[in-house]
C-alpha positions as CSV (number, residue, x, y, z in Angstrom):
1,X,101.6,8.8,13.4
2,X,98.5,10.4,14.8
3,X,94.9,9.5,14.0
4,X,94.5,12.5,11.6
5,X,97.4,11.3,9.5
6,X,96.0,7.7,9.6
7,X,92.6,8.9,8.4
8,X,94.2,10.9,5.6
9,X,96.2,7.8,4.5
10,X,93.1,5.6,4.7
11,X,91.2,8.1,2.6
12,X,93.9,8.2,0.0
13,X,94.0,4.4,0.0
14,X,90.2,4.1,-0.4
15,X,90.3,6.7,-3.2
16,X,93.1,4.8,-5.0
17,X,91.3,1.4,-4.7
18,X,88.1,3.1,-6.0
19,X,90.0,4.4,-9.0
20,X,91.4,1.0,-9.7
21,X,88.0,-0.7,-9.3
22,X,86.4,1.8,-11.7
23,X,89.2,1.2,-14.3
24,X,88.7,-2.5,-14.0
25,X,85.0,-2.3,-14.4
26,X,85.3,-0.1,-17.4
27,X,87.6,-2.6,-19.1
28,X,85.3,-5.5,-18.2
29,X,82.3,-3.6,-19.7
30,X,84.3,-3.1,-22.9
31,X,85.1,-6.9,-23.1
32,X,81.4,-7.8,-22.5
33,X,80.3,-5.3,-25.2
34,X,82.8,-6.9,-27.6
35,X,81.6,-10.4,-26.9
36,X,78.0,-9.3,-27.5
37,X,78.9,-7.7,-30.8
38,X,80.7,-10.9,-31.9
39,X,77.8,-13.1,-30.9
40,X,75.4,-10.9,-32.9
41,X,77.7,-11.0,-35.9
42,X,78.0,-14.8,-35.7
43,X,74.2,-15.1,-35.6
44,X,73.9,-12.9,-38.7
45,X,76.6,-15.0,-40.5
46,X,74.8,-18.2,-39.5
47,X,71.5,-17.0,-40.8
48,X,73.1,-15.9,-44.1
49,X,74.8,-19.2,-44.5
50,X,71.6,-21.1,-43.8
51,X,69.8,-19.1,-46.5
52,X,72.7,-19.7,-49.0
53,X,72.8,-23.5,-48.3
54,X,69.0,-23.7,-48.7
55,X,69.3,-21.8,-52.0
56,X,72.1,-24.2,-53.3
57,X,70.0,-27.2,-52.2
58,X,67.0,-25.9,-54.1
59,X,69.1,-25.2,-57.2
60,X,70.8,-28.7,-57.0
61,X,67.4,-30.3,-56.6
62,X,66.1,-28.5,-59.7
63,X,69.2,-29.5,-61.7
64,X,69.0,-33.1,-60.6
65,X,65.3,-33.2,-61.6
66,X,66.3,-31.7,-65.0
67,X,69.1,-34.2,-65.6
68,X,66.9,-37.1,-64.6
69,X,64.2,-36.0,-67.1
70,X,66.8,-36.4,-69.9
71,X,68.0,-40.0,-69.3
72,X,69.2,-40.4,-72.9
73,X,71.5,-37.4,-72.6
74,X,72.6,-37.3,-69.0
75,X,73.2,-40.0,-66.4
76,X,73.1,-39.3,-62.7
77,X,75.2,-41.8,-60.8
78,X,75.6,-42.1,-57.0
79,X,78.9,-42.7,-55.3
80,X,81.3,-42.1,-58.2
């Protein structure tokens, strides 16, 4: 095999490795983008749940205050 053939083979090999590297990088970029989207969605869900929990806590507090104001009708007992 002469040097011209070796250079041709080396060029083809480098091209092939470059194509594989680009494909791998593209797939890695897609995975990273997917993880970022999931993280953002989880943040939104967490914020929404926090608001809902705060709302339920407020409603429960108001309900409890109302039932405690009516001792003769309702009894609030702990640890039933």
